[in-house]
KEMI-35107 format. One line per 3 residues: for each residue x negated, y negated, z of C-alpha. Coordinates in nm, 4 decimals. Example, Ala and Ser with C-alpha at 12.3 -4.5 7.8 and 13.67 -1.06 7.14 Angstrom:
% residues 2
-1.2300 0.4500 0.7800 | -1.3670 0.1060 0.7140 $
% end
This chain:
% residues 242
4.0080 -4.3781 -7.4021 | 3.6954 -4.1676 -7.4473 | 3.3712 -4.2449 -7.2622 $
3.0623 -4.0229 -7.2775 | 3.2687 -3.7432 -7.4295 | 3.5340 -3.7507 -7.1554 $
3.8905 -3.8635 -7.2311 | 4.0970 -4.0731 -6.9918 | 4.4675 -4.1468 -7.0001 $
4.5533 -3.8790 -7.2572 | 4.6840 -3.5259 -7.2219 | 4.4455 -3.2415 -7.3080 $
4.4796 -3.1119 -7.6611 | 4.6219 -2.7642 -7.7128 | 4.8436 -2.7439 -7.4041 $
5.2053 -2.6844 -7.5011 | 5.3381 -2.7305 -7.1469 | 5.3264 -3.0695 -6.9763 $
5.4194 -3.1120 -6.6114 | 5.4931 -3.4584 -6.4683 | 5.5631 -3.5115 -6.0979 $
5.4568 -3.8759 -6.0552 | 5.7866 -4.0595 -6.0435 | 6.0521 -3.8559 -6.2193 $
5.9943 -3.4793 -6.2291 | 5.9809 -3.3607 -6.5887 | 5.8578 -3.0567 -6.7786 $
5.8063 -3.0561 -7.1533 | 5.7488 -2.7460 -7.3636 | 5.6291 -2.7862 -7.7213 $
5.6932 -3.1599 -7.6990 | 6.0564 -3.1161 -7.5904 | 6.1804 -3.2085 -7.2442 $
6.3265 -2.9092 -7.0609 | 6.6977 -2.9832 -6.9974 | 6.8353 -2.9495 -6.6468 $
7.0580 -2.6538 -6.7344 | 6.7585 -2.4444 -6.8452 | 6.6478 -2.4110 -6.4827 $
6.9821 -2.2478 -6.3890 | 6.9426 -2.3523 -6.0222 | 6.7896 -2.6160 -5.7935 $
6.5707 -2.3477 -5.6395 | 6.3998 -2.2723 -5.9709 | 6.3049 -2.6384 -6.0152 $
6.1941 -2.6582 -5.6539 | 5.9786 -2.3476 -5.6959 | 5.8041 -2.5194 -5.9863 $
5.7497 -2.8291 -5.7721 | 5.6074 -2.6326 -5.4796 | 5.3636 -2.4533 -5.7101 $
5.2657 -2.7877 -5.8664 | 5.1977 -2.9332 -5.5240 | 4.9480 -2.6542 -5.4583 $
4.7430 -2.7538 -5.7668 | 4.6776 -2.3968 -5.8781 | 4.6182 -2.2523 -5.5321 $
4.8219 -1.9421 -5.4413 | 5.1305 -1.9718 -5.2223 | 5.2319 -1.6585 -5.0344 $
5.5654 -1.5046 -5.1267 | 5.6715 -1.5153 -4.7623 | 5.6139 -1.8912 -4.7438 $
5.7942 -1.9520 -5.0729 | 6.0951 -1.7562 -4.9482 | 6.0997 -1.9500 -4.6216 $
6.0782 -2.2851 -4.8017 | 6.3492 -2.1972 -5.0515 | 6.5859 -2.0055 -4.8209 $
6.4941 -2.0920 -4.4606 | 6.6136 -1.8341 -4.2107 | 6.7577 -1.5909 -4.4662 $
6.6964 -1.2142 -4.4734 | 6.3417 -1.1590 -4.6162 | 6.4560 -0.8505 -4.8094 $
6.7208 -1.0503 -4.9943 | 6.5025 -1.3560 -5.0509 | 6.2197 -1.1456 -5.1927 $
6.4521 -1.0307 -5.4701 | 6.5790 -1.3853 -5.5242 | 6.2201 -1.5081 -5.5593 $
6.1524 -1.2495 -5.8301 | 6.4573 -1.3771 -6.0186 | 6.3360 -1.7378 -5.9872 $
5.9899 -1.6440 -6.1121 | 6.1469 -1.4896 -6.4212 | 6.3499 -1.8077 -6.4748 $
6.0450 -2.0347 -6.4426 | 5.8403 -1.8183 -6.6775 | 6.1241 -1.8230 -6.9311 $
6.1470 -2.2037 -6.9071 | 5.7732 -2.2417 -6.9727 | 5.7601 -1.9793 -7.2475 $
6.1116 -1.9464 -7.3970 | 5.9838 -1.7640 -7.7061 | 5.7890 -1.5156 -7.4885 $
5.4818 -1.5834 -7.6976 | 5.2449 -1.5085 -7.4080 | 5.2078 -1.2459 -7.1349 $
5.4277 -1.3093 -6.8290 | 5.1341 -1.4399 -6.6223 | 5.0138 -1.6890 -6.8845 $
5.1476 -1.9946 -6.6998 | 5.2614 -1.8541 -6.3655 | 5.0334 -1.5966 -6.2086 $
5.1129 -1.3693 -5.9163 | 4.9682 -1.0833 -5.7167 | 4.9878 -0.9484 -5.3614 $
4.8284 -1.2684 -5.2244 | 5.0851 -1.5035 -5.3724 | 5.2031 -1.7063 -5.6695 $
5.0280 -1.9926 -5.8479 | 5.0278 -2.2032 -6.1643 | 4.7444 -2.1537 -6.4125 $
4.6558 -2.5209 -6.4625 | 4.4021 -2.4343 -6.7321 | 4.7036 -2.3940 -6.9597 $
4.9267 -2.6754 -6.8327 | 4.8802 -3.0504 -6.8674 | 4.9578 -3.1819 -6.5175 $
4.9727 -3.5588 -6.4581 | 4.8931 -3.5513 -6.0853 | 4.5994 -3.3141 -6.1270 $
4.4563 -3.5356 -6.4008 | 4.5079 -3.8462 -6.1852 | 4.3169 -3.6934 -5.8935 $
4.0350 -3.5777 -6.1212 | 4.0056 -3.9197 -6.2887 | 4.0104 -4.0986 -5.9509 $
3.7246 -3.8838 -5.8207 | 3.5269 -3.9139 -6.1436 | 3.5817 -4.2904 -6.1642 $
3.4567 -4.3432 -5.8100 | 3.1465 -4.1319 -5.8826 | 3.0745 -4.3306 -6.2005 $
3.1104 -4.6585 -6.0107 | 2.8697 -4.5391 -5.7407 | 2.6221 -4.4444 -6.0143 $
2.6415 -4.7927 -6.1652 | 2.8215 -4.6850 -6.4836 | 3.0722 -4.9673 -6.4631 $
3.2296 -4.9456 -6.8081 | 3.2915 -4.5722 -6.7824 | 3.4237 -4.6172 -6.4289 $
3.6705 -4.8833 -6.5432 | 3.8049 -4.6500 -6.8124 | 3.8646 -4.3703 -6.5606 $
4.0128 -4.5955 -6.2926 | 4.2396 -4.7729 -6.5411 | 4.3652 -4.4304 -6.6529 $
4.4527 -4.3510 -6.2902 | 4.6612 -4.6677 -6.2679 | 4.8369 -4.5856 -6.5950 $
4.9198 -4.2316 -6.4830 | 5.0716 -4.3389 -6.1526 | 5.4363 -4.3906 -6.2514 $
5.5595 -4.3543 -5.8943 | 5.5208 -4.1375 -5.5864 | 5.4841 -3.7648 -5.6403 $
5.8175 -3.5822 -5.6225 | 5.9931 -3.9158 -5.5905 | 6.3279 -3.7529 -5.6680 $
6.2884 -3.5423 -5.3527 | 6.3466 -3.8564 -5.1443 | 6.6917 -3.9479 -5.2709 $
7.0292 -3.7961 -5.3526 | 7.1155 -3.4355 -5.2723 | 6.7551 -3.3326 -5.2124 $
6.7085 -3.5837 -4.9292 | 7.0423 -3.4862 -4.7752 | 6.9315 -3.1231 -4.7704 $
6.6044 -3.2140 -4.5984 | 6.3686 -3.1380 -4.8875 | 6.1925 -3.4738 -4.8470 $
6.0623 -3.3634 -4.5076 | 5.8854 -3.0529 -4.6385 | 5.5090 -3.0549 -4.5887 $
5.4504 -2.9231 -4.9396 | 5.5931 -3.2449 -5.0848 | 5.4744 -3.5005 -4.8308 $
5.1079 -3.4000 -4.8218 | 5.0732 -3.4048 -5.1995 | 5.2662 -3.7341 -5.2209 $
5.0216 -3.8960 -4.9802 | 4.7176 -3.7492 -5.1574 | 4.8111 -3.8894 -5.5001 $
4.9190 -4.2254 -5.3576 | 4.5895 -4.2633 -5.1688 | 4.3886 -4.1785 -5.4834 $
4.5802 -4.4430 -5.6797 | 4.5279 -4.7100 -5.4111 | 4.1552 -4.6324 -5.3893 $
4.1283 -4.6683 -5.7656 | 4.3031 -5.0068 -5.7555 | 4.0615 -5.1253 -5.4860 $
3.7680 -5.0160 -5.7019 | 3.9130 -5.2015 -6.0023 | 3.9531 -5.5155 -5.7918 $
3.5917 -5.4865 -5.6773 | 3.4680 -5.4516 -6.0356 | 3.6770 -5.7480 -6.1513 $
3.5382 -5.9621 -5.8682 | 3.1772 -5.8698 -5.9494 | 3.2363 -5.9470 -6.3180 $
3.3833 -6.2876 -6.2372 | 3.7338 -6.1995 -6.3589 | 3.9051 -6.3877 -6.0804 $
4.2582 -6.3663 -6.2188 | 4.2356 -5.9898 -6.2743 | 4.0947 -5.9342 -5.9259 $
4.3654 -6.1486 -5.7648 | 4.6408 -5.9723 -5.9591 | 4.5149 -5.6285 -5.8526 $
4.4740 -5.7309 -5.4885 | 4.8241 -5.8774 -5.4888 | 4.9590 -5.5465 -5.6229 $
4.7821 -5.3654 -5.3397 | 4.9432 -5.5945 -5.0822 | 5.2794 -5.5229 -5.2414 $
5.2271 -5.1562 -5.1555 | 5.0654 -5.2074 -4.8140 | 5.1172 -5.5609 -4.6753 $
4.9234 -5.4686 -4.3585 | 4.5925 -5.3904 -4.5316 | 4.3662 -5.6472 -4.3665 $
4.0690 -5.5691 -4.5903 | 4.2737 -5.6454 -4.9028 | 4.4092 -5.9674 -4.7469 $
4.0549 -6.0849 -4.6750 | 3.9385 -5.9876 -5.0218 | 4.2199 -6.1834 -5.1835 $
4.1460 -6.4929 -4.9741 | 3.7727 -6.4746 -5.0567 | 3.8513 -6.4333 -5.4243 $
4.0870 -6.7330 -5.4278 | 3.8348 -6.9498 -5.2404 | 3.5582 -6.8618 -5.4894 $
3.7910 -6.9583 -5.7724 | 3.8769 -7.2875 -5.6065 | 4.2424 -7.1917 -5.5839 $
4.3067 -7.3412 -5.2409 | 4.6763 -7.3980 -5.3073 $
% end
């Protein structure tokens, strides 16, 4: 959907690399999903996830080494990190069509993803959620609905959901701050957007839509008193006392 020259719910044109972390972690290059074996190791995939969770902000090499190989010799892990960076860069640019730092940048301060060149579902969700809320506050209801609906469509599950099950959970990855903080940030943005959509539906007299959205919210957080009250008010207005 395009409103006032801004597109919602679609990936930016011209970006050959797509990164998805909402729900199942997936990277596509040139429209093709990167197979598991291309990463060569769990650590290479995890490095990509940690960098994604930073949303383009640098992560120090020391912190990356500690997250990937806690307690190991820093001299050895520094070399291992260099190997992983080469692997990740090869995954994102297998034909070596670009300079090494085209997608993954690094210097003495750390390592980061260049999100100007990568389509990233969580980054786009957070941007759309913020923009949708601003549009709603400005009274641009139709444009706000487009942005907020795009947020709901993008949210396929919790960020790094695969970190919470299977081998990753057994190894303790689910407890890492880099995953948990970003998971909570994207989830909160999605829930705020749903609340805004319910508010708009109520104001427009779309009782069924408002009730459906509020019920979805209670399915995620059954202890949200404000949503409970909103649902009851909405049902009373609609005469649905049953």
